[in-house]
VOGU-3710 file (C-alpha; in Angstrom, 3 decimals, decimal comma):
1> mililyasri> 102,793/201,990/80,809  100,529/204,928/82,159  103,814/206,974/83,171  104,791/206,815/79,731  101,701/207,527/78,038  101,345/210,571/80,304  104,749/211,469/79,759  104,259/211,587/75,786  101,290/213,746/76,021  103,538/216,221/78,174
11> laflsvlali> 106,111/216,287/75,438  103,836/216,294/72,553  101,900/219,568/74,095  105,217/221,188/75,121  106,481/221,099/71,469  103,339/222,521/70,191  103,698/225,498/72,868  107,441/225,899/71,956  106,458/225,728/68,146  103,954/228,473/68,943
21> afifagpvkv> 106,471/230,827/70,661  108,841/229,983/68,162  106,486/231,450/65,436  105,280/234,425/66,959  108,798/235,461/68,868  111,248/234,478/65,903  112,101/236,979/62,954  109,460/237,568/60,669  109,829/236,654/56,865  106,747/237,230/55,056
31> nslpnelada> 107,951/234,403/52,187  108,513/231,635/54,627  105,755/232,215/57,182  102,980/230,041/55,301  105,417/227,430/54,623  106,576/227,378/58,254  102,787/227,536/59,145  101,874/224,872/57,039  104,832/222,626/58,329  103,615/223,508/61,945
41> eknhdellfq> 100,141/222,543/61,030  101,416/219,400/59,289  103,814/218,705/61,961  100,581/219,431/64,687  98,535/217,098/62,855  101,003/214,476/63,300  101,304/214,938/66,639  97,744/215,092/67,188  97,715/211,781/65,234  100,592/210,446/67,324
51> lesdknksdl> 98,922/211,450/70,529  95,751/209,783/69,346  97,625/206,538/68,557  99,589/206,414/71,817  96,218/207,425/73,385  94,684/204,345/71,771  97,502/202,311/72,733  97,235/203,184/76,602  93,577/202,682/76,820  94,310/199,159/74,890
61> alsklyrtrv> 97,047/198,924/77,608  94,783/200,062/80,252  92,273/197,713/79,254  94,893/194,577/79,186  96,300/196,023/82,792  92,215/196,086/83,987  91,436/192,410/82,606  95,045/191,076/83,865  94,249/192,565/87,507  90,626/190,918/87,239
71> dfrdkdesfl> 92,436/187,797/86,335  94,946/188,237/89,259  92,206/188,884/91,718  90,275/185,768/90,508  93,411/183,536/90,826  94,372/185,236/94,047  90,903/184,709/95,426  91,258/180,972/94,086  94,790/180,796/95,455  93,338/182,043/98,831
81> seikslksei> 90,492/179,483/98,631  93,066/176,855/97,729  95,374/177,700/100,974  92,818/178,129/103,278  91,787/174,501/102,440  95,434/173,314/102,467  95,596/175,275/105,987  92,599/173,062/107,277  93,759/170,048/105,988  97,415/170,445/107,340
91> igfeaklvev> 95,529/171,402/110,638  93,831/167,763/110,353  97,418/166,134/109,280  99,026/167,790/112,133  96,520/166,326/114,562  96,811/162,887/113,073  100,717/163,257/112,636  100,509/163,800/116,730  98,412/160,831/116,773  100,695/158,785/114,847
101> eeellskvke> 103,534/160,107/116,756  101,953/158,949/119,886  101,326/155,605/118,614  104,459/155,344/116,937  106,128/155,842/120,465  103,785/153,690/121,918  104,985/150,878/119,150  108,576/151,502/119,853  107,784/150,979/123,672  106,166/147,738/123,063
111> lsvleqklav> 108,892/146,982/120,585  111,396/147,557/123,442  109,303/145,369/126,000  108,980/142,629/123,105  112,630/142,856/122,312  113,329/142,219/126,006  110,960/139,121/126,147  112,390/137,712/123,099  116,039/138,019/124,536  114,885/136,380/127,652
121> asepmndivd> 112,595/133,671/125,701  115,817/132,904/123,192  117,750/131,762/126,322  116,353/128,522/126,546  116,229/128,406/122,746  119,642/128,800/122,634  120,463/125,821/125,365  117,987/123,663/122,782  120,054/124,691/120,100  123,216/123,511/121,978
131> nkaplieqkk> 121,885/120,452/123,140  120,059/119,872/119,672  123,661/119,457/118,034  124,789/115,856/119,635  120,972/114,578/119,199  121,308/115,673/115,700  125,128/113,341/115,523  123,234/110,818/117,192  120,411/110,656/114,779  122,536/110,667/111,861
141> mledkreelt> 124,371/107,852/113,307  120,846/105,667/114,040  119,825/106,566/110,439  123,497/105,238/109,127  123,020/102,262/111,022  119,506/101,756/110,031  120,632/101,907/106,486  123,264/99,558/107,408  120,863/97,181/108,769  118,179/97,742/106,023
151> kslasaknka> 120,726/96,549/103,718  121,529/93,457/105,921  118,062/92,751/106,490  117,566/92,895/102,624  120,362/90,948/101,987  119,402/88,071/104,896  115,926/88,452/102,948  117,254/87,615/99,727  119,510/84,535/101,166  116,083/83,610/103,232
161> deieqsfeil> 114,250/83,626/99,406  117,109/81,550/98,185  117,009/78,898/101,251  113,168/78,795/100,710  113,327/78,629/96,952  115,838/75,579/97,693  113,853/74,177/100,578  111,108/74,407/98,340  112,794/72,498/95,605  114,098/69,934/98,147
171> eakrnlakan> 110,474/69,356/99,590  109,328/68,729/96,042  111,987/66,138/95,561  111,516/64,441/99,304  107,753/64,279/98,175  108,221/62,810/94,984  110,885/60,496/96,418  108,576/59,544/99,280  105,401/59,247/96,909  107,850/56,918/94,668
181> feeerlrlme> 109,011/54,885/97,612  105,421/54,054/99,123  104,465/52,793/95,599  107,194/50,980/95,434  106,933/49,529/98,999  103,163/48,539/98,239  103,985/47,032/94,949  106,555/44,893/96,639  104,781/44,156/99,858  101,639/42,596/97,475
191> gikrpfhlyy> 104,389/39,987/96,446  105,551/39,323/99,909  103,593/36,494/101,913  103,383/38,164/105,517  104,219/36,021/108,183  101,453/35,927/110,811  103,087/38,475/113,299  102,613/42,556/113,736  105,029/44,591/111,946  106,155/47,842/113,730
201> ldekeitvan> 103,414/50,876/113,232  101,189/48,184/112,277  97,651/49,257/113,190  95,076/46,755/115,384  91,594/47,154/116,178  90,475/44,980/118,917  87,615/44,786/121,334  88,046/44,579/125,310  86,671/41,128/126,297  87,307/41,949/130,130
211> rapsgkgffi> 89,717/44,129/132,511  91,305/42,529/135,231  90,088/42,878/138,920  93,540/44,335/139,728  93,203/46,813/137,221  96,634/46,012/135,792  95,234/45,250/132,352  92,530/43,598/130,167  91,917/40,699/127,980  90,937/40,296/124,513
221> nkgyedgfre> 90,252/37,559/122,379  93,031/37,579/119,997  96,112/35,497/120,276  99,435/34,285/118,338  97,188/33,433/115,466  96,080/37,380/115,028  100,305/38,416/115,092  100,662/39,063/118,757  103,551/38,034/120,351  105,120/38,406/124,116
231> kmefistnin> 107,481/40,958/124,697  105,893/43,182/121,840  104,990/46,660/122,811  101,802/48,819/121,778  100,576/52,541/121,928  97,111/53,408/122,178  94,656/56,057/123,282  90,891/56,225/124,363  88,827/59,527/123,503  86,120/58,223/125,800
241> asstlpfrlk> 88,687/58,234/128,712  89,141/61,007/131,369  92,618/61,580/130,029  93,180/61,240/126,355  96,832/61,051/126,950  98,401/58,028/125,003  99,434/55,300/126,677  101,382/51,831/126,207  100,535/48,234/126,546  102,563/45,106/126,634
251> ptlvqrnftf> 101,543/41,554/126,175  102,467/39,343/129,241  99,982/36,292/128,166  99,517/35,276/124,881  97,512/32,103/123,888  95,902/31,074/120,524  92,571/33,196/120,307  93,762/35,096/124,075  95,812/37,680/125,107  96,290/39,541/128,390
261> leftdleqqn> 97,864/43,328/127,678  98,924/45,147/130,596  99,432/48,605/131,195  103,045/49,473/131,722  102,335/52,737/133,617  100,999/52,860/137,227  99,045/55,465/136,333  96,766/53,816/133,907  96,462/51,119/136,246  94,713/53,198/138,593
271> dsslikknei> 92,402/54,909/135,936  89,063/52,791/135,892  87,667/54,912/133,338  90,532/54,014/130,823  89,352/50,640/129,419  85,991/49,166/129,957  84,473/45,926/128,841  83,272/45,455/125,411  85,161/49,234/124,203  86,912/49,016/120,997
281> itiirsgesl> 90,216/50,447/120,670  93,008/50,688/118,436  96,679/49,606/119,164  99,697/50,547/117,376  103,047/48,264/117,570  105,825/50,517/118,627  109,431/49,894/119,700  110,438/48,439/122,596  110,552/50,817/125,828  114,041/51,433/127,352
291> peemqnivad> 114,499/49,854/130,912  114,136/52,363/133,635  117,709/53,457/134,540  118,157/54,122/130,662  114,681/56,380/130,814  116,435/58,070/133,661  119,561/58,783/132,148  117,773/60,211/128,888  115,581/62,011/130,960  118,413/63,616/132,928
301> kie> 120,444/64,751/129,843  116,942/66,171/128,316  116,725/68,556/131,273
//
C-alpha cells in the first residue's frame, strides 16, 4: 500500500514536470497560451487535490496498518504466552504420560500373572464343573422322587384322615352302643335275683383272718354263703407288698363262713410280705387258668 502511494506521488510529480516542459519547449501560440496555462493550473490543482487525497488515504492506511501491527503484536505476545503455558503443560503431561505408561506396563505384567494364576485356578474348577453334572442329574432325580413321595404322602395323609374320621365315627357308635348295652344290662340285672355265688369279673373285698404257717395261702371269714365255691379262681394285687404284680388265688376249702385261698404260684408262697393278718384286699373272679402243659404250649407259640 505504501509503495502504491509513493508511486502515485512520483507519477503526479513527473506529470507536472512534463507539462511545464511542454509549455516551454512546444510552439508558442499567443492566443492559446493563457488557455493552456489555465488548463495546466487546473490540472495542477487537480493533481494536488488528488495528491492530498492520496496522502490522506495513505496516512489512514498507515494508521490502520500501525494499529493492525499493534494488535498483531499484542496477539502475538498473548499467543506466545499461551504457547509457553501449553509447552509447560505439555512437559507436565509428558511426565505424567511416562508415569502412566510405566504404570500401564506394570498393570499389563500384573494382568499377565493374574491370567496365568486364573488359568491354573480354573483347572480344578473345570474338574468341579465336570463332576457337578452327574450331581445335578442326581439332584434332579432326588427332587423328582421327593415330589413323588410328597404326593404319595399327601395321598396317604388323606387316606389316614378318612380312616381317622371313619374310626372316630365307629368309636362314637361303639361308645354309644356300649353305653346303651351297659344301661340295658343294669336295667335287666335289677330285675334278676342273683344266685348266691360270684360272677366272673365281680369284685369282692375280703379281710385276711390268718396266713397258713406253710405260706401256701390264707384264711378268710367268708364262705359259700358269700358266693365262694371250690375250683373258682381269683386275681388280686397288694400295693403294700414288696411286689405289686398281680397274683392268682384258688379256693381249696370252702365252708359256710370260712374259706382257705391258696396261691397258685410258688413265688407268692415264699413271699411273706405279700399277705399279712388283718389286711384288706380286693379280689376279682377270673376265668380258670389253663393246665401247665397247655400254658407251656401257649408260651412256646407266643415266643
